[in-house]
Structure formats: C-alpha cells, structure tokens
C-alpha positions, 0 to 999 in steps of 0.5 A: 557437868557441862561447861557451856550453857546454850539457850534456844527458843524451841525444845525441838532444836535442843537435841539437834544442836546438842549433838553438833556441839558435844557433851561440854554444852548444855542446851535449854529452851525458853519455849518462847518469850520468858519476859513480857508486858503484864496481861491485865494492865497497860504496863507502859509508863507513857510519861516516862518515855514509854518505859515498859513494865516487864514481868515474867510471862505466865507459866515461865517462872520455872523456866527462868529459875532453871536458866539462872541455876544452870547459868550460875554453874556454867563458864559462859552462856550462848544465847541462840534464839531465832535470828529475827527481832523477836529472837533478839528480844528473847535473848536480851530478856534472858541476859537481863534475867541471868546477868547477876549470876553470869556476865560472860554472855554472848549471842550466836545466830544461824540461819539453818540448823546444820552442823556447818552453820551451827559450828560457824556461829559458835566460832563467831559469837557477837553482842546482842543487837540493841537496835533489833531489840528496840525495834521489837520493843517499839512494835510491842509498845505500839501494839499494846497502846493501840490495843489497850486504849482503843479496844475498850471503846469498842466494848462500850459502843458495840460489845465487850470482848472485841479487840482493835489491833494496829495491823489486824484492823487494817487487814480487816479494813482491806477485807471489808472494803473489798466486800463493799466493792463487790456489793456495789459492783454493777454487772455489765453485759458484753459478747464475743465471737470466735471463729473456727478456721481451716487451711490445708486440713488444719483447723484452729480457733481465732477470736474477733478483735476488730469490727470495721477496723475498730478495736476496743478493750474498754469494758464500758464501751465493748466491741459487741455490747449485746446479743443483737449486735453479735447475731448481726455480725455472725449473719454478716460474716457467713459468706465472707472470704477470709485471708491471712493478713499478718503472721508474727512468730517469736521466741519467748524466754520464761525465767524461773521464780526466785526462791521462797520468802515467807509471804510467797511460801504462804501464798504457794502453800495455800494455792497448791496444798490448801494450807492456811498461813498458820499451818504453813508456818507451823510445818515450816518451823518443824522443818527448820528446827530439826527432824530425826531422819534415820541413819542421817540423824537429826537435822533441820531440813530448811533454812529460817522460814521468817524472811523477806529476802531472796538472797542465797549463800554462795555455797548453797548456789554451788551445791544447787548447780552441781545437783542440777547438772548431775540430775538434769544435765548441763543444758538445764544449768545456766552459764552463770549463777542466778542472783535475785534483786532486792525489792523495796521494804526488804530488811534482808536480814536472812537468806531465802527459804531453801533446803539446808542440804542440797544433796540427793540423800536429802531429796524429798523422795529420800526423806519421805519415810521420816516425814509426815504427809504435810511435812513432806509436801511443804518440803518438796515445795521448798526443794523444787522452788529453790532448785528451779530458781537456779535452772535455765530459762524455759523457751517458748515458740509463739505464733500470732495469726490475724485473719481479715475479711470484710473489714473484720479481723480475727486473731489466733495465738498459739505457743509451743514449749520449745525447751522446758528449762526450769519447768521440768521441775517446777511451775508456780500455780496461779489464782483466779486464772479462769478459763483459757482465753478464746482464740488460744491454740496449742499449735498453729499451722504454718500459713503465709500472708495473703493466703486464703483460709476457710471459715468453718463455724462461728460461735457467739458467747455472752459474758458479764463483767465480774466484780473483784474477787474476795481475798483468799489467805494467799491474796491477802498476804500478797496485798499486805506485802505489796502495801508494806503492812506487817512483816514476815513474822506477822502475816499468819498471826494477823490472819489468825486473829481476825478469824478468832475474833469472828470478824470474818468467815471463810466461804469457799476459802475466801474471806467474808466479813461478818456483820461484827467485822463490818461494825468494828471496821466502820467504827475504827476507820471513822473515829481513828482515820489516821491510825487505821490508814493503810499508808500510815501503817505501812509508814510505821513499819518503815519507821520500825525498820529504821530503828532496827538499822540504827537510823531512828530513835525508838522513843522519838518514833513513839512520841511522834505517834502518841501525840496526835493519837492521844488527842483523838483518843480523848475526843472519842472518849468524850463522845462515847454516848453518841457513838453507842447510840449510832450503833443501836438501830431504833425500831418502831416497836414500843417496849412491851414491859415499860410501855413507853420506850422504843425497842432498839437492836443492840449487840452482844458477843452472841449476836444481835438482840432486842432491848428496851431503849430505857435500859438500865431502868427497864431491862427488857430484852428479846432474842433477835429474829423473833419478829421475822417468824414464819408460820408453822402448822404445829402447836406448842407442846407447853401452851397449845399456841401456834409454833413459828419458824424462827431464824436467829444468828443464821440458825433456824428452829421452832419457837412458840408464838407467845414468846416471851410468855412461853419460851418453848423451842424445838430443833429443826428436823432434817427429814431423815429418820434415825437409822438405829433399829426400833428407835423411831426418832428423826435426825435434828440439827443441833449445836455444841456449846461452842456453836459447832453444828452436828446432827443427832436423834430427836429421842436423845438421851434414849438414843445417842446417834450423832454425826458431824455430817449432814444426813441424807435419806439414801440407802447404802448400796454396799451394806444396806445402811438406811442413811448416807451423809453429805461430804465435800472435798476439793478433789472429789467435790460433793458426794455421799458416804456411808457412816457404817461401811464408809462406801462412797457414792455419787451425789444424785441430788442435794441433801433435803432442806430442813422440814418439820421439827419434833424435838424440844431443845434444852434451855 
C-alpha cells in the first residue's frame, strides 16, 4: 500500500510522475475542478460578503469519494495541480474535501515534468497560497455575477440562449468596432513612381520620394494624388540627367526574439501552423504533461504553457549555450547569456515556455517518431524559438542611395545578410506584411556621390489606402494582451466562447461579427458602458493581480465593483420593455391574421423572423426573408401556384408564393447530375440538423449519394468518374478532386452557381 498520495489535475501526468517518485507514491487525478459554483443558480450570497455556495462538480462525486478513501489510508497527501491560480484553487478544494480524513496535506509545484523538477518540488513542499486562491475565487465570482445577471437581459430583449461575459464581451466589442471602422473607411487614391537605373552594368530599382524638393508621407495629401499627376511627372523625367546625391552605408544588428509566452506561442502557431488558440493550448498541454518516448521513457517535453514571463532558469540557459556551441560553433553564441526584461502587467509566476530538456537526444528530429504531426510541429516551434533566444545577433549591411535629377529624388535601399546569427535557426513570421516595398533591392552596386546614373525605365502605379484588417486569432490575442484584457489561461477560452455563441464567423481565418454579435455588443455597450469598457476590464485584471500579490482584499474589490453595477442593473431591468422594442424593427406591413397590428422583425436562436406586434394576443409568425422572394419558372407541386426563390439566413431555396397557406419548399440544385448509374436525380444542397451544409441526391431515400464538398460537372481524367468536387487549402489554393479515385486537377473555372430545383425538402 502506498504511503503517500499525490493529487494532480490530468490523468496524463500520473504515469510519468509515479515513475519518478517510486512505488511508495500513489498518483491520482482530479480531471479538472472537483468543486465549483452550482450550474443552475447564482450560487453567491452577495449580502454576506459574496460568500460562494460551492458544490461538487457534475460527474465528480466518484472522484471525490476515491480521493477521500485513499487519503484516509495515506500517511500524507501532496497536492500537485498546475502552477497557476486555477491549480491553486483546485488544490484548496481538494484539501477542503479530504481534511476530515487526513490533515497532513502539503502543496508541491513544478514548472516542468522532468525527474529533476519533480523531485526538487517534493523536497520543498509548501502551504497552499490563499492569495492565489482568493484571486481565482474573485475572478470566478465576478464572472458569475456578470454572466448570471446580464445574460437574462439579453434573453428578454433579443432572444433566449445568449450570454454576456465580463471578458468575452469586451473581446467581441473589439471585433465589432474593428468591423465598424472597416465599413466606415473611405478609400483614397494615390500613385507611386519607380525608376529602373543603371550604372556600370548594374541595374537597380529606386522609388520617387521627393518632387521639386517636397516630400510627403501624409496620406490625406499624397505626393502623387492621381494618374494625371503621375503621367506628367513621368513625361517630365524622360530626358533628365540623374546623379547620385547621397550614399549611406551602415551595419545593423538584429536581436533574437524572447522565448515564448502563452500569447506569443498562440500567435506564432496561428501564423506558421494555422492552429487556433484552443488547438495550440491542447497540444501544448500534451507536450507538458508527458509522452512516451520509447527508450527515453515518459517525459514532459516543454515547461508549463500558461505563462506571461520570459524568465528562464539558469540551468536551462547553460544547457542551451552548450548545445548552441556544439551544434553551430562558438561564433553563434554570445559572450554572455541573454536575459529578457519584464514588461508591464506581467505576473511572472512561471518560466517562459521552453523545452524541458535541451539535449540532442530530445531534439525535434529525434523525438519525431513518438509524436503526432501536430505535436512535432509545435514542439519544433518551441525548441527553435528558445535556442534562437540565446544565440548571437544577426548582422545586416544596409545601403541607401539617393538619386537626384531636375529637383526630383529617387531612393534605393538594399540589405545583405552579413552574419546569420539566430536566423540560422529561427525567424518569426509576420502578419499583414503585404508585398515587398518599392525601391527595395537585395544588393546595390558600389556608387560614388556625384557620379552619373542612367534612367532605363519609369513605371507609375496606382494604389488605394486600405482599411484596418479584421482580427485574426493571432492579432486578437496580441490586442487583448496589449490592452491588459484577460490572462494567459483565458485567451483560448475567450475566443472559443465567442465562436460557440455564433457572435462571430471565421472568413479567411479572420473574425467577422455576425448580426447577432453586433446586436449583443450594441446592447451591452449602451446599457453597461463601464462594465464592458476596455480600460475598466484591464483595470479589473490588475486588481486581481493585486489580490494574488497580497496587496488587495478580494471582498473589498468585489464590493467596489458591485455597488455601481447593481445600480445600473436595476435601471436596465426597469426599462426592459423599451429595450425590447428598440431591438424590434417595425415594418410597413399589417398582420394578415389579426388585420390591425404591424408586422415586426424579431430575433430567435435560429435568426430573424416576422411576427405580429400584438403578441401574445396574436401569435402570427412568418419566416424572415420571404418578402424578398425572387420569381422562378416552376409551379408548386402541391397547389400549382408559382414558386419563388427565397433567401433565409443566407440559404437559398424554392418556396410556394402562397405561403403561409401553402408551405411547400424545395432544395436548390447545383446543376450537377447524380453520378450513380441509372439514378437520374440531381445533386441538391442540404443541411444537417446542426446546420452544416452537404450535398445529396434529389432522389433520396432511393439514392443515398452524398458529399460534404461542392460537386462540379467535370469528368475525372484518370478514372472517368462523371463528377469532381471543389476543394480549397492554404497550400494548394482552389482545386478539383475526384471523389472516386482521389485524383486532383487544376480548377479551370469556379463551381457553377445554384440553378433550378427539383427535390422537395422534408418539413
């Protein structure tokens, strides 16, 4: 029987930690929180200093019972959940659950799951840090108060099922306000001129930067505002003599990036690997908790992945420097170790995200056979970033040449990588970089001031100012971090929540707020301007940090928040009828059922719909979009009336023009015949019960042909199959694939638009 009980969060850690500790230790997992606030009630006694009503989490009664039984038999208990606020709270809840059967309870904490780190933690156990527990408890209560008291207002004014979150709603606000800026953006035209010059046989490009001695970088007053000005300049410069007016040469050092923290790992994984924040954190958790590595045994490959600090242990830096010298040579290793400064709003509770073992045996290539593709790619990213952070600077030779003629100045710039330094291993990707700048050259010729250069060609180009880009996951995480909203453990959850609530869609990997998202944002910002303010939310995060540091009392912070919040909440509740009316658009139509009230546009979880303004006395409703029906040549199979093309919630289909008297509808056809021999049906667009689009045969259930991909009327050149499907990928772009033999082909034209319909949809 084991003498010592060890409690961790994840079952994935149990085997690795048990191996390090030996047979006298029994390692058990809580699988997350075992105690939490109740699901179906507020669970907070606001009048009694926000006292929480904790209950056993759903599905965790057996876990709690097992922990009690094993704790009663053990000499002592070591609590080893993750080293953050959530982990500290889990440890406290476990202690509270088992303290009646065992009082010899200590907390252990390790930043990496290696034998060295685990054994060191058990040699230095400590008491539970109640400041961390109180910080987590305060956050949980704050979020519960906002969610449970503001969400019902959304239910009563928009529709039931919506949610408001203290932090998620601020993230939604950022996305919506960016979209508003894009929609209000006024595009402006400007032109540029680039010259191709030659001296001594060397040809290089230079951009016009000054006209008649005037320079301008003001987009509202561009140097070349239109085509007429551009053509006049190019005509004027055709026979001008040009000379070199200035040459500037310099050497520039480029420093390596710091090792990853949670936010930068999520950003880089999104840009380089196409991972969502949630996917990145899931894979990082697997790498941290431990994997079977063949002869190397079970080991955690990276340090704890929820951190905002770039701090690194001295031993890890020493191991990195040794590895760099062995693998790259002394010239790639700086004379002194690199240390990265602490930025604002950093808790600095844990090290940066780094490999737990910097050794050739644990390099990405060596452990690749034991990892999934995603695990290997993320591990390689962490490995290279950390080693690069301890490597020598890169050196670049920069050259700038100004060429003058007739009071016009062209500028050419060039750079040569003189010494790779850290770039030999790693270079951070960039987002929204666009095309290379005009006048950029990889190498420029050696020229002397006052020497003549020949103009070979001039090219004028039209440009338009661009609106700010929509947020991607990477740029949203960066914005949240820069504004002090949320913390490393919350970024992925924030993004996942606004996606699940359908407040946003992803379009080309960018956030596009839905109409529901805009409605929720407008309601919350108007009625609770302080609570959902960016600055207020960032300030609350700082208050939570103060609680963790022991500089503030958690009940006092909650009281300061709840006083003004409750006053505003009461005001909003009194005005609920007016708010509901503001979210209903009144049309000019009269209800066809009661003949006296107006038709209004309301919301439901399935989108907009028409309803009588006299509800509940009149319960007339109508599908939204039927008033925007387009004529169609078919007759209704049920009543013979003309059919019309309807658009409802972005989906097109045919419906009877006599609706609501006749509710017959049909799916849209893709115009592609069913490929099954002898079927004779056509492929129509359909939806699953969860709203996911697929394509199936109109002869269903007689014919069960179906595909997730859009069919195209094209014959496979390899096997003769009569239908191909339309596919897209980041690497290949758009292409066609045969669903039978999987042969791929270039896309000669876009898939055909929806045409006639022949299949009646089930109700």
